[in-house]
C-alpha positions in Angstrom: 106.1 -28.8 117.7 103.3 -29.1 115.2 101.3 -26.5 113.4 97.6 -26.0 113.1 95.7 -24.6 110.1 92.2 -23.3 110.3 89.9 -20.9 108.6 88.7 -17.8 110.3 86.7 -14.7 109.2 89.2 -12.1 107.9 87.6 -9.3 110.0 87.8 -11.5 113.1 91.5 -12.3 112.5 92.3 -8.6 112.0 90.5 -7.7 115.3 92.2 -10.6 117.1 95.6 -9.6 115.8 95.0 -6.0 116.9 94.1 -7.1 120.4 97.1 -9.4 120.6 99.3 -6.5 119.7 97.7 -4.5 122.6 98.5 -7.4 124.9 102.1 -7.6 123.6 101.5 -11.1 122.2 101.6 -12.7 118.8 98.4 -14.4 117.8 100.3 -17.8 118.0 101.4 -17.1 121.6 97.9 -16.0 122.6 96.4 -19.2 121.2 99.1 -21.3 122.9 98.3 -19.7 126.2 94.7 -20.3 125.8 95.1 -24.0 124.8 97.5 -24.7 127.6 95.1 -23.2 130.2 92.1 -25.1 128.7 94.0 -28.4 129.0 95.4 -27.7 132.5 92.1 -26.5 134.0 89.7 -28.5 131.8 87.6 -25.4 131.2 87.7 -22.0 129.6 89.8 -20.6 132.4 90.2 -16.9 131.9 89.0 -13.6 130.4 91.3 -11.3 128.5 89.7 -7.9 128.0 90.9 -4.8 126.2 89.5 -1.4 126.9 87.2 0.0 124.4 88.0 3.3 122.7 85.2 4.8 124.7 86.7 3.5 128.0 90.1 5.0 127.0 88.5 8.4 126.2 86.6 8.4 129.5 89.8 7.7 131.4 91.6 10.5 129.6 88.8 12.9 130.3 88.8 11.9 134.0 92.5 12.5 134.2 92.1 15.9 132.6 89.4 16.8 135.1 91.7 15.7 138.0 94.6 17.8 136.7 92.3 20.8 136.2 91.1 20.5 139.8 94.7 20.2 141.1 95.7 23.3 139.1 92.8 25.3 140.5 93.6 24.2 144.0 97.2 25.3 143.6 96.4 28.7 142.0 97.4 27.7 138.5 93.9 27.8 137.0 94.5 31.1 135.2 97.9 30.3 133.8 98.4 30.5 130.0 100.1 27.8 128.1 103.1 30.0 127.8 103.2 30.5 131.6 102.9 26.7 132.2 105.7 26.0 129.7 107.8 28.7 131.4 107.3 27.0 134.8 108.3 23.7 133.3 111.4 25.1 131.7 112.4 26.8 134.9 111.9 23.6 136.9 114.1 21.7 134.5 116.8 24.4 134.7 116.7 24.3 138.5 115.5 27.9 138.8 
């Protein structure tokens, strides 16, 4: 094994490290994956994309809307939080 040293903008490194964390990779592992693929395929071979914060918010909102529609369809649209928690507790207790 050998090591590489190069300079990179501090903000770029912080952003890259954050994305690598989201992917479950160290920055070293991510760069090794990239370099192996470039050599193997002799091109920039793939795209790794993280969701933006706005994408995640939209998915959460869409999930909320689906749950609300299901609740209304099942007659639970008027339940209070206490009612819902009571139903959950009863289901856990096997009642």
